[in-house]
C-alpha positions in Angstrom: -21.4 12.2 46.5 -23.1 10.3 49.2 -21.1 7.2 48.4 -17.9 9.2 48.8 -19.0 10.5 52.2 -19.9 7.0 53.3 -16.4 5.7 52.3 -14.7 8.5 54.3 -16.6 7.4 57.4 -15.5 3.8 57.1 -12.6 2.7 59.3 -9.4 1.8 57.5 -8.4 -1.8 56.9 -7.3 -3.8 59.9 -3.5 -4.4 60.3 -3.2 -8.1 61.1 -4.5 -9.5 57.8 -2.3 -7.1 55.9 0.7 -8.3 57.9 -0.1 -12.0 57.4 -0.9 -11.8 53.7 1.9 -9.3 53.1 4.5 -11.8 54.4 2.9 -14.5 52.3 3.1 -12.4 49.1 6.6 -11.3 49.9 7.8 -14.9 50.4 5.9 -16.2 47.4 7.2 -13.4 45.2 10.8 -14.3 46.2 10.2 -17.9 45.5 8.8 -17.1 42.0 11.8 -14.9 41.2 14.2 -17.6 42.5 12.5 -20.5 40.5 11.4 -18.5 37.5 13.2 -20.7 34.9 11.6 -23.9 36.3 8.1 -22.2 36.5 8.5 -21.0 32.9 9.6 -24.4 31.6 6.7 -26.1 33.4 4.3 -23.6 31.9 5.6 -24.3 28.4 5.3 -28.0 28.9 1.7 -27.6 30.1 0.8 -25.3 27.2 2.2 -27.9 24.7 0.2 -30.6 26.4 -3.1 -28.6 26.5 -2.9 -26.7 23.2 -0.9 -29.1 21.1 2.7 -29.0 19.9 2.3 -26.4 17.1 0.4 -23.8 19.0 2.4 -24.6 22.2 5.6 -23.8 20.3 4.1 -20.5 19.1 3.2 -19.6 22.7 6.8 -20.5 23.7 8.3 -18.1 21.2 5.9 -15.3 22.4 7.0 -15.4 26.0 10.1 -15.8 28.2 11.1 -16.2 31.8 11.3 -12.4 32.3 7.5 -12.2 32.6 7.5 -14.8 35.4 10.2 -12.8 37.2 8.3 -9.6 36.7 5.2 -11.2 38.3 7.4 -12.3 41.2 8.8 -8.8 41.6 5.2 -7.4 41.7 4.4 -9.9 44.4 7.4 -8.8 46.4 6.5 -5.2 46.0 2.8 -5.8 47.0 4.0 -7.7 50.0 6.3 -4.9 51.1 3.5 -2.4 50.8 1.1 -4.6 52.8 3.7 -5.2 55.6 4.6 -1.5 55.8 0.9 -0.6 56.1 0.5 -3.1 58.9 3.6 -1.9 60.8 2.4 1.7 60.4 -1.0 0.8 61.8 0.5 -1.1 64.7 2.8 1.8 65.5 0.0 4.4 65.2 -2.2 2.7 67.8 -2.2 4.3 71.2 
């Protein structure tokens, strides 16, 4: 209970780091979505080199470029949340 009361008394996160990192996550997520095929192909080549051809081909059949695009979409969403929090904090300051 005391831990909960201590967390309520803490000030919220500052806005500037959320703005900077939010923009970075947004741009990186868009780049991942845009280049998802190339990222997927590079990942498959690296897995074949690291794990051998047989196991690398098994891993290639178990995954596709949709997972890479989903990770990029999550990055975009996280960036939007961080930027909207930062803008809200800047607008709420007196």
